[in-house]
C-alpha positions as CSV (number, residue, x, y, z in Angstrom):
1,M,27.5,81.6,-2.9
2,L,28.7,78.0,-3.3
3,T,26.1,75.4,-3.1
4,P,26.7,71.5,-2.8
5,T,25.6,71.6,-6.7
6,S,28.0,74.1,-7.7
7,T,29.4,73.2,-10.9
8,D,33.1,72.2,-11.5
9,N,33.4,75.4,-13.6
10,E,32.0,77.8,-10.7
11,L,34.5,75.9,-8.2
12,I,37.4,76.4,-10.5
13,T,36.8,80.0,-11.2
14,R,36.5,80.5,-7.6
15,A,39.6,78.6,-6.6
16,K,41.8,80.2,-8.8
17,A,40.7,83.2,-6.9
18,S,41.9,81.9,-3.6
19,D,38.3,81.4,-2.4
20,P,38.7,79.2,0.6
21,N,34.9,78.1,0.3
22,A,35.6,76.7,-3.2
23,L,38.7,74.9,-2.3
24,A,36.9,73.1,0.4
25,T,34.1,72.2,-1.7
26,I,36.5,70.6,-4.3
27,Y,38.5,68.8,-1.5
28,E,34.9,67.5,0.3
29,R,33.7,66.5,-3.2
30,Y,36.6,64.7,-4.2
31,S,38.5,63.5,-1.3
32,P,36.6,60.2,-0.5
33,G,36.9,59.1,-4.1
34,I,40.8,59.9,-4.2
35,Y,41.4,58.1,-1.2
36,R,39.7,55.2,-2.0
37,Y,41.5,55.1,-5.4
38,I,45.0,55.1,-3.8
39,Y,43.9,53.1,-0.8
40,Y,43.0,50.3,-3.7
41,R,46.3,50.6,-5.4
42,V,48.6,50.8,-2.1
43,G,46.8,48.8,0.3
44,D,48.0,51.0,3.3
45,A,45.6,53.6,4.9
46,E,48.3,55.8,6.4
47,V,50.1,55.6,2.8
48,A,46.7,56.3,1.0
49,E,46.1,59.4,3.4
50,D,49.4,60.9,2.9
51,L,49.3,60.5,-0.9
52,R,45.7,62.0,-0.9
53,A,47.2,65.1,1.0
54,E,50.0,65.2,-1.9
55,V,47.3,65.3,-4.5
56,F,45.4,68.1,-2.9
57,L,48.5,70.1,-2.1
58,R,49.3,69.6,-6.0
59,M,46.0,71.0,-6.6
60,L,46.5,73.9,-4.6
61,E,50.0,74.7,-6.0
62,S,48.9,74.2,-9.9
63,M,45.3,75.8,-9.5
64,D,46.1,79.1,-11.0
65,R,47.6,77.0,-14.1
66,Y,44.7,74.8,-14.6
67,E,43.2,74.9,-17.9
68,D,39.8,74.0,-18.6
69,R,40.0,71.4,-21.4
70,G,36.0,70.2,-21.1
71,W,36.9,67.7,-18.6
72,P,35.7,67.7,-15.1
73,I,38.6,68.6,-12.2
74,S,38.0,65.1,-10.9
75,A,39.7,63.9,-14.0
76,W,42.8,66.1,-13.3
77,L,42.7,65.1,-9.6
78,Y,42.6,61.3,-10.4
79,R,45.5,61.9,-13.0
80,I,47.5,63.5,-10.2
81,A,46.7,60.7,-7.9
82,R,47.7,58.2,-10.5
83,D,51.3,59.8,-11.0
84,R,51.6,60.1,-7.3
85,T,50.9,56.6,-6.9
86,I,52.8,55.3,-9.7
87,D,55.7,57.3,-8.1
88,L,55.2,56.0,-4.8
89,L,54.8,52.0,-6.1
90,R,58.4,52.6,-8.3
91,R,60.1,53.8,-5.0
92,Q,58.8,50.9,-3.2
93,Q,59.9,48.5,-6.0
94,K,63.4,49.6,-5.6
95,R,63.2,48.6,-1.8
96,P,60.4,46.2,-1.0
97,H,59.4,45.6,2.6
98,L,56.8,44.1,4.6
99,P,55.2,46.0,7.2
100,L,55.4,44.6,10.9
101,E,51.8,44.4,11.0
102,A,51.4,42.3,8.0
103,W,53.9,39.9,9.5
104,S,51.6,39.7,12.6
105,D,48.6,39.1,10.7
106,L,50.1,36.4,8.6
107,C,51.7,34.8,11.5
108,D,49.2,35.4,14.3
109,G,46.1,36.3,13.0
110,P,43.1,33.8,12.4
111,E,42.9,31.5,9.2
112,G,40.4,34.2,7.8
113,T,43.0,37.1,8.3
114,V,45.4,34.9,6.0
115,D,42.8,34.3,3.3
116,V,41.7,37.9,3.1
117,Q,45.5,38.7,2.9
118,M,46.4,36.1,-0.1
119,A,43.0,37.1,-1.6
120,R,43.9,40.7,-1.9
121,E,47.8,39.5,-2.9
122,E,46.0,37.5,-6.0
123,L,44.1,40.4,-6.8
124,H,46.8,42.6,-6.9
125,R,48.7,40.3,-8.8
126,S,46.0,39.8,-11.6
127,L,45.5,43.5,-11.8
128,A,49.3,43.8,-12.8
129,H,48.3,42.5,-16.1
130,L,45.9,45.2,-17.2
131,T,47.2,48.4,-18.7
132,E,47.1,51.4,-16.5
133,H,43.8,52.8,-18.3
134,Q,42.3,49.3,-17.9
135,R,43.1,49.4,-14.1
136,M,41.4,52.6,-13.8
137,V,38.3,51.8,-15.7
138,I,38.0,48.6,-13.7
139,W,38.2,50.3,-10.3
140,L,36.1,53.3,-11.2
141,R,33.2,50.7,-12.5
142,F,33.3,47.9,-10.0
143,I,34.8,49.6,-6.7
144,E,33.7,53.2,-7.3
145,N,30.4,51.9,-8.8
146,F,30.2,54.7,-11.6
147,S,28.2,54.2,-14.8
148,V,30.2,54.2,-18.3
149,Q,29.4,57.6,-18.9
150,E,30.4,59.0,-15.4
151,V,33.8,56.9,-16.0
152,A,34.0,58.4,-19.5
153,Q,33.6,61.8,-18.4
154,R,36.2,61.3,-15.3
155,L,38.8,59.8,-17.7
156,G,38.0,62.2,-20.5
157,R,37.1,59.4,-23.1
158,T,34.3,58.2,-24.9
159,E,31.7,55.7,-23.6
160,G,32.8,53.3,-26.4
161,A,36.4,53.8,-25.3
162,V,35.5,52.8,-21.8
163,K,33.4,50.0,-22.7
164,A,36.5,48.6,-25.0
165,L,38.8,49.2,-22.0
166,Q,36.6,47.4,-19.7
167,H,35.8,44.4,-22.1
168,R,39.7,43.9,-22.7
169,A,40.4,44.1,-19.1
170,L,37.4,41.6,-17.9
171,Q,38.9,39.2,-20.6
172,T,42.4,39.7,-19.2
173,L,41.4,38.9,-15.7
174,A,39.2,35.9,-16.7
175,R,42.2,34.3,-18.5
176,V,44.5,35.3,-15.4
177,L,42.1,34.1,-13.0
178,E,41.2,30.9,-14.8
179,P,42.2,27.6,-12.8
180,P,44.7,25.9,-14.4
181,T,43.6,22.8,-16.4
182,D,45.5,19.6,-15.9
């Protein structure tokens, strides 16, 4: 019987046996975080929902080949989400566009909407100066509010490595966001 506290190993074993309850528990446990991770990267709710669906579809398709390497299943799911998001962003770079809603927000919205949009764009530009691993650490630590230990588990790294990535990322962001001196 599955419980809300079932371990990843129990869930994986049962999911490999095509247990719908195990698959549903994995989805319920990790779907909100995967969605937030993708949404934070792409900034579009519909796209984030589509990519989240792709992540869990890939999980279903690959579950029988999943090998336990001592990392939580969330590390695997976040890796799939990262790969799907990168693929999408690469495709978008080839044909950039601005959704109609964004134009109307920028043109007709109140000044606050423009300020929020500008702040979001500045944040995305600043994060582009970080490595992929640094971005993941910053996202998990400050958006998801995970502890260093939880981030280390999710990414399959040591706590020291997570601290080092976070430190370098924050130093880079401080340099990038520092106002120019005249």
